[in-house]
C-alpha beads as a LAMMPS data file, in Angstrom:
LAMMPS data file: protein, C-alpha beads

203 atoms
202 bonds

1 atom types
1 bond types

-500.0 500.0 xlo xhi
-500.0 500.0 ylo yhi
-500.0 500.0 zlo zhi

Masses

1 110.0

Atoms # bond

1 1 1 -16.096 -9.409 24.811
2 1 1 -14.011 -7.685 22.013
3 1 1 -14.797 -8.974 18.549
4 1 1 -11.990 -9.385 16.549
5 1 1 -12.623 -8.278 13.064
6 1 1 -9.731 -10.147 10.947
7 1 1 -9.498 -9.114 7.231
8 1 1 -10.294 -11.984 5.039
9 1 1 -7.572 -14.259 4.226
10 1 1 -9.628 -15.706 1.216
11 1 1 -8.246 -15.177 -2.161
12 1 1 -9.494 -15.186 -5.748
13 1 1 -11.155 -18.529 -6.969
14 1 1 -9.779 -20.245 -10.108
15 1 1 -13.411 -19.675 -11.304
16 1 1 -12.985 -15.996 -10.657
17 1 1 -9.604 -16.051 -12.488
18 1 1 -11.385 -18.181 -15.644
19 1 1 -14.584 -15.559 -15.792
20 1 1 -12.087 -12.580 -15.958
21 1 1 -10.387 -13.676 -18.703
22 1 1 -13.291 -14.977 -20.260
23 1 1 -15.058 -11.625 -20.310
24 1 1 -11.979 -9.787 -21.653
25 1 1 -11.393 -12.172 -24.415
26 1 1 -15.414 -12.010 -25.248
27 1 1 -14.534 -8.269 -25.557
28 1 1 -11.242 -8.716 -27.550
29 1 1 -13.141 -10.881 -30.011
30 1 1 -15.934 -8.349 -30.655
31 1 1 -13.763 -5.502 -31.188
32 1 1 -11.087 -7.749 -33.062
33 1 1 -11.742 -6.220 -36.500
34 1 1 -11.332 -2.663 -35.269
35 1 1 -7.388 -3.215 -34.862
36 1 1 -4.625 -3.174 -37.308
37 1 1 -2.744 -6.621 -36.494
38 1 1 0.606 -5.276 -36.934
39 1 1 -0.366 -2.366 -34.039
40 1 1 -1.595 -5.146 -31.785
41 1 1 1.520 -7.372 -32.480
42 1 1 3.435 -4.428 -31.141
43 1 1 1.434 -3.893 -27.785
44 1 1 1.576 -7.563 -27.407
45 1 1 5.491 -7.172 -27.405
46 1 1 5.247 -4.021 -24.722
47 1 1 6.570 -5.081 -21.595
48 1 1 4.471 -2.750 -19.724
49 1 1 1.422 -4.134 -21.490
50 1 1 -0.118 -6.846 -19.112
51 1 1 1.115 -4.570 -16.181
52 1 1 -1.246 -1.852 -17.173
53 1 1 -3.997 -4.136 -17.801
54 1 1 -3.661 -5.621 -14.363
55 1 1 -3.273 -2.408 -12.638
56 1 1 -7.072 -1.728 -13.938
57 1 1 -8.280 -4.717 -12.466
58 1 1 -6.398 -3.854 -9.111
59 1 1 -7.956 -0.531 -8.897
60 1 1 -11.601 -1.533 -9.552
61 1 1 -11.202 -4.649 -6.995
62 1 1 -9.740 -2.174 -4.364
63 1 1 -12.471 0.428 -5.031
64 1 1 -15.318 -2.183 -3.550
65 1 1 -13.695 -3.402 -0.969
66 1 1 -11.916 -1.048 2.460
67 1 1 -8.633 -2.999 2.283
68 1 1 -5.771 -3.107 0.369
69 1 1 -3.222 -5.836 0.275
70 1 1 0.139 -5.682 -1.199
71 1 1 2.866 -8.387 -0.684
72 1 1 6.669 -6.949 -0.723
73 1 1 10.220 -8.300 -0.469
74 1 1 12.040 -6.144 1.924
75 1 1 15.941 -5.807 2.267
76 1 1 16.023 -4.801 5.699
77 1 1 19.903 -4.446 6.155
78 1 1 19.541 -1.364 4.142
79 1 1 20.093 2.078 6.607
80 1 1 17.247 4.096 7.091
81 1 1 18.090 6.761 4.728
82 1 1 18.614 4.045 2.001
83 1 1 15.203 2.980 2.417
84 1 1 14.056 6.791 2.255
85 1 1 15.904 7.169 -0.883
86 1 1 14.677 3.911 -2.717
87 1 1 10.853 5.452 -2.327
88 1 1 11.834 8.043 -4.806
89 1 1 10.109 10.825 -3.127
90 1 1 10.468 14.294 -1.597
91 1 1 11.664 13.960 1.639
92 1 1 10.100 15.418 4.850
93 1 1 12.344 13.900 7.535
94 1 1 13.609 13.814 10.840
95 1 1 16.901 12.545 11.022
96 1 1 16.869 11.130 13.992
97 1 1 13.618 10.165 14.010
98 1 1 14.236 7.847 10.686
99 1 1 17.334 6.676 12.204
100 1 1 15.584 5.190 15.171
101 1 1 12.610 3.842 13.218
102 1 1 11.630 0.073 13.118
103 1 1 13.380 -2.108 10.811
104 1 1 10.823 -4.995 10.942
105 1 1 11.506 -8.863 10.208
106 1 1 11.433 -10.844 7.490
107 1 1 12.107 -10.469 3.526
108 1 1 8.957 -11.350 2.477
109 1 1 5.562 -9.093 4.285
110 1 1 2.307 -9.181 3.733
111 1 1 0.737 -5.266 4.324
112 1 1 -2.889 -4.410 4.777
113 1 1 -4.257 -1.383 4.189
114 1 1 -7.372 -0.109 5.537
115 1 1 -9.093 3.029 5.841
116 1 1 -11.449 4.454 8.741
117 1 1 -12.620 7.958 7.495
118 1 1 -12.566 10.323 10.277
119 1 1 -10.049 12.021 12.789
120 1 1 -8.729 9.724 15.062
121 1 1 -5.947 9.876 17.889
122 1 1 -2.989 7.612 17.869
123 1 1 -3.659 5.799 20.851
124 1 1 -7.211 5.282 19.326
125 1 1 -5.807 4.003 16.287
126 1 1 -4.040 1.228 18.197
127 1 1 -7.425 -0.194 19.003
128 1 1 -8.517 0.016 15.739
129 1 1 -5.543 -2.243 14.440
130 1 1 -6.713 -4.489 17.035
131 1 1 -10.156 -4.765 16.545
132 1 1 -8.786 -5.973 12.957
133 1 1 -6.235 -8.485 14.211
134 1 1 -3.202 -6.440 12.897
135 1 1 -0.483 -4.708 14.292
136 1 1 1.021 -1.570 12.541
137 1 1 3.467 -2.406 9.998
138 1 1 7.120 -1.416 10.488
139 1 1 8.061 1.665 8.155
140 1 1 10.525 -0.401 6.374
141 1 1 7.883 -2.834 4.917
142 1 1 5.664 0.318 4.220
143 1 1 8.193 2.185 2.457
144 1 1 8.915 -0.773 0.299
145 1 1 5.033 -1.196 -0.838
146 1 1 5.071 2.672 -1.470
147 1 1 8.287 2.094 -3.943
148 1 1 6.587 -0.601 -5.436
149 1 1 3.705 0.906 -6.483
150 1 1 4.767 4.838 -6.558
151 1 1 0.689 5.334 -7.549
152 1 1 -0.369 4.132 -4.513
153 1 1 -0.572 6.922 -2.215
154 1 1 -1.876 8.889 -5.079
155 1 1 -5.478 8.098 -4.162
156 1 1 -4.761 6.309 -0.896
157 1 1 -2.508 8.505 1.816
158 1 1 -1.080 6.205 3.790
159 1 1 1.118 5.830 6.974
160 1 1 1.947 3.925 10.407
161 1 1 2.876 4.671 13.614
162 1 1 4.999 3.408 16.275
163 1 1 6.582 5.007 19.758
164 1 1 9.939 5.602 20.180
165 1 1 12.118 4.986 22.921
166 1 1 10.746 7.608 25.227
167 1 1 7.295 6.702 24.204
168 1 1 6.746 9.301 21.869
169 1 1 4.224 9.005 18.950
170 1 1 6.076 8.812 15.638
171 1 1 5.280 8.212 12.173
172 1 1 5.781 7.620 8.488
173 1 1 3.089 8.782 5.578
174 1 1 3.155 9.041 2.318
175 1 1 0.935 11.504 0.144
176 1 1 0.681 13.439 -2.949
177 1 1 0.414 17.256 -2.881
178 1 1 -0.022 18.861 -6.554
179 1 1 2.173 17.025 -8.752
180 1 1 4.797 16.171 -5.729
181 1 1 5.159 12.764 -4.111
182 1 1 6.496 12.910 -0.944
183 1 1 7.583 10.558 2.128
184 1 1 7.345 11.764 5.864
185 1 1 9.124 10.622 8.779
186 1 1 8.619 12.565 11.782
187 1 1 7.088 12.973 15.557
188 1 1 3.492 13.080 15.400
189 1 1 1.380 14.776 18.089
190 1 1 -1.865 15.621 16.259
191 1 1 -4.554 13.527 15.361
192 1 1 -4.842 11.621 12.040
193 1 1 -7.304 13.364 9.281
194 1 1 -10.158 11.327 7.913
195 1 1 -8.418 10.476 4.752
196 1 1 -5.486 8.231 5.582
197 1 1 -5.078 4.844 4.700
198 1 1 -3.499 2.789 7.780
199 1 1 -0.813 -0.027 7.278
200 1 1 -0.977 -3.149 9.199
201 1 1 0.589 -6.575 9.688
202 1 1 -1.456 -9.580 10.553
203 1 1 -1.113 -10.519 13.714

Bonds

1 1 1 2
2 1 2 3
3 1 3 4
4 1 4 5
5 1 5 6
6 1 6 7
7 1 7 8
8 1 8 9
9 1 9 10
10 1 10 11
11 1 11 12
12 1 12 13
13 1 13 14
14 1 14 15
15 1 15 16
16 1 16 17
17 1 17 18
18 1 18 19
19 1 19 20
20 1 20 21
21 1 21 22
22 1 22 23
23 1 23 24
24 1 24 25
25 1 25 26
26 1 26 27
27 1 27 28
28 1 28 29
29 1 29 30
30 1 30 31
31 1 31 32
32 1 32 33
33 1 33 34
34 1 34 35
35 1 35 36
36 1 36 37
37 1 37 38
38 1 38 39
39 1 39 40
40 1 40 41
41 1 41 42
42 1 42 43
43 1 43 44
44 1 44 45
45 1 45 46
46 1 46 47
47 1 47 48
48 1 48 49
49 1 49 50
50 1 50 51
51 1 51 52
52 1 52 53
53 1 53 54
54 1 54 55
55 1 55 56
56 1 56 57
57 1 57 58
58 1 58 59
59 1 59 60
60 1 60 61
61 1 61 62
62 1 62 63
63 1 63 64
64 1 64 65
65 1 65 66
66 1 66 67
67 1 67 68
68 1 68 69
69 1 69 70
70 1 70 71
71 1 71 72
72 1 72 73
73 1 73 74
74 1 74 75
75 1 75 76
76 1 76 77
77 1 77 78
78 1 78 79
79 1 79 80
80 1 80 81
81 1 81 82
82 1 82 83
83 1 83 84
84 1 84 85
85 1 85 86
86 1 86 87
87 1 87 88
88 1 88 89
89 1 89 90
90 1 90 91
91 1 91 92
92 1 92 93
93 1 93 94
94 1 94 95
95 1 95 96
96 1 96 97
97 1 97 98
98 1 98 99
99 1 99 100
100 1 100 101
101 1 101 102
102 1 102 103
103 1 103 104
104 1 104 105
105 1 105 106
106 1 106 107
107 1 107 108
108 1 108 109
109 1 109 110
110 1 110 111
111 1 111 112
112 1 112 113
113 1 113 114
114 1 114 115
115 1 115 116
116 1 116 117
117 1 117 118
118 1 118 119
119 1 119 120
120 1 120 121
121 1 121 122
122 1 122 123
123 1 123 124
124 1 124 125
125 1 125 126
126 1 126 127
127 1 127 128
128 1 128 129
129 1 129 130
130 1 130 131
131 1 131 132
132 1 132 133
133 1 133 134
134 1 134 135
135 1 135 136
136 1 136 137
137 1 137 138
138 1 138 139
139 1 139 140
140 1 140 141
141 1 141 142
142 1 142 143
143 1 143 144
144 1 144 145
145 1 145 146
146 1 146 147
147 1 147 148
148 1 148 149
149 1 149 150
150 1 150 151
151 1 151 152
152 1 152 153
153 1 153 154
154 1 154 155
155 1 155 156
156 1 156 157
157 1 157 158
158 1 158 159
159 1 159 160
160 1 160 161
161 1 161 162
162 1 162 163
163 1 163 164
164 1 164 165
165 1 165 166
166 1 166 167
167 1 167 168
168 1 168 169
169 1 169 170
170 1 170 171
171 1 171 172
172 1 172 173
173 1 173 174
174 1 174 175
175 1 175 176
176 1 176 177
177 1 177 178
178 1 178 179
179 1 179 180
180 1 180 181
181 1 181 182
182 1 182 183
183 1 183 184
184 1 184 185
185 1 185 186
186 1 186 187
187 1 187 188
188 1 188 189
189 1 189 190
190 1 190 191
191 1 191 192
192 1 192 193
193 1 193 194
194 1 194 195
195 1 195 196
196 1 196 197
197 1 197 198
198 1 198 199
199 1 199 200
200 1 200 201
201 1 201 202
202 1 202 203
């Protein structure tokens, strides 16, 4: 009997949040005499300050697990090209594939990313989704996740796949090559490399 390895739905506890805040507060108190009061006030008034602090925390946590989870709000009324444009990336697009890509359902979506660390075919990749209690994420949700976090694919190249009306595999992928962030939507006839993170939805 196949064992379903469902990603944990346990979330951060109140105790863990309290500890994180206490650790950070202790550091601030320890070094408070090193900072100019006016400079501190200016930093606290910057809208991006909290987001940058949270990004460091998130990156550290994700490094310790093999799962990345993003909650996104998707406008599925957009055209496929509008979704691609909203990613703000260099585009490598097969227009026919993009025009027919699945839109998905629901405005609020939880996208789960996992990494295998080995080469894999599309057929075998579907089995890996199944083992984790996931199904491949729709391209719209994947695009929104990468639009919300432009740096996500810098260290975590990610993608999803689906079959077109002719039963052929297609893919949407996000990566960074040198200084160029790109999105790719095309037919796919090759194995996935070992560096890819795969995006799914819980069943």
